[in-house]
N, C-alpha and C positions, 0 to 999 in steps of 0.2 A: 822405553816409553817414559815420557816426562811425568813427574809426580803430581803436578798441580792441576791437571785437566779436570774439568767438571766443577771446579771451584770458581767463585767470582774473582776477577782480577783484583789483586790487592795493591801491588806496587809496580808501576811501569816506569822504566828508566831507560836512558840512552847513554851510550859511551862511545866516544870517538877514540880510535886507537890505530897505531901504525901496523900492528900485527895481531892476529887472532891467537888466543891460547888454545891448548889441546882440547879443552871441553867445548869451546866455541866451534872449533874445526869439526870435532866428532858430531856434535848436535846439528850443526847447520850445513856442513859440506860433505860429510861422509856417510850419508844415509842411502845412497843409491848410485847407480852408474849413470853418468851423463845427466846429472840433476838439472842442468840448465837447457838440456836438449839442444846443445850447440855443436856437438861433434859432427853432425850432418853438414855443417858449413866448412869444415876442414880449415879453420882459421887459427892463426896465432894471435892471442889476446894480450893487450897491454895490462901489466899489473896496476892495481889501484894504489894511490898515494896514501889513502886514509880509509879506514873501515868504520862504519856506523853500525853498532850492535844494539839491538833492542832487547831488554830483559823484562821478564815477568817473574816477580819473586826471586830475583837474583839468578834466574836461569835464562840463557840466551834463547830467544824465540824467532828472531828475524835479523837480517843484516843486508847491507849493501856496501859497495865500494864507491869511493869518490876520488876524482882527480881534476886537475886544472889543465886545460889545453887551449892553445890558440889555434883556431882553424880558419880556413878561407871559405867565406860564404859569398858567392858572386864575386864582386870586386872588393869585398871588405875582409879585413882580418878581425876576428872576433874571439875574445877569450870566453870560454864556456866552462861550466862544471860538467864533467862527465860522470854519469851514474851508471853503475853496472854491478853484476853479480848479486842482484836482488834475489833473496831466497828466504823462505820461512820453513822452520822445522815441520815435517809432515804432520805431526800431531797437533800443530798449531795453525794449520792453514784454514782459510775461509772463516777467520775470526776477526778480520780487519787489521791485523798486525802490519801487513805490507803497506796498507794505506797510511797508517800512522807513521811508519818508518819513512816513507817517501815524503810525507808532510814535514817531518823533522829534518830530513836531508835538504829539502828546498828552503826551509827556514835558515839553516846553517849557511847554505850557498848565498842567500841574499844578505844575511846580517853579519856573517863572519868573513866570507870571501868577497862580499860586495859585488857579486856577479849578477847580471840580469837575465842570463839564459843558461838553462841546463839542457843536456842532451843525453840520450840513451839509445841503445840498440835493443830490439826485441823481436820475437817471433810473431807471426800473424795472429796466433790465438791470444796473445797478450795485449794487442793493440786496444781492444775495447776497455780493458781495465785501466790503461793509462789515459785513454781519451776521457773517461769519466772523471779523471783527476785533473783534467785541463791540458794534457799534452796534445800536440798536433804533429802530423807527419811533415817532414821537411819538403815534400812534394817535388823534389828535384833529385837528380843523380847525386849519390854520395860515394866518393872515392876514398878508399882506405889503403894503408900501406901493409904489405905482406913481404916476406923475405924475397920473393921473386919479383917485386915491383908493386906498382899501384894498380888496384883492382876495384871494380864496382862492388859496393857492399851488397851481400846477398840477403840482407834482412832489413827490416824497417828501422829507420832513423827518426826518432821522435824528439821534439824540442818543447821546452816549457819556458814561456816568457813571463818574467816577473811583472813587466809592464807591457801593454800592447805596443807593438812596433819595435821591440827589442831585437827581434830576429829579422835581419835584412832580406832574407830570401835569396834564392839563386842556387846554382850548383854548389856542392860542398866538397872541399878537399880537406880531409882530416890531417894529412901530413904526418900520421903516426899509425900505429896498430889500433884496431878498434878496442873499445873497452867494454 
């Protein structure tokens, strides 16, 4: 159990890192079986290029992974920021940490990577959470790569546009493993 619960948040901070340390892994990823509820999809996932970790009083409370990928949308090639592996420590859930984490990730994507579209995969029960943050469904077929070839994505593919019209629309071909 994390020590700071029940106290007012004092210091919130974010750190971008290439790998997670042992404390971050234990706190954020090793608290249960199938914490992303993704085993049901039987997919191979792409590793993230960068991890964004949110801390409260120097303890990790939430994290997501980020990557850059050029995908095919309709007849357009589009470089997007992929966001995945969003998770909050169980003791810290339902306190707004994931919302703050996603806001920071989108700020980074826009100001540091200079990308106008972010994309993520999520289960049905998470769609309302992301929609309230401004994410929209791709509304067309999304093809992903798996070891046995290209397959239709078995989960929701949501996009976030920095500016209206950044997402060209159309069928999506990832050209890589899902993230």
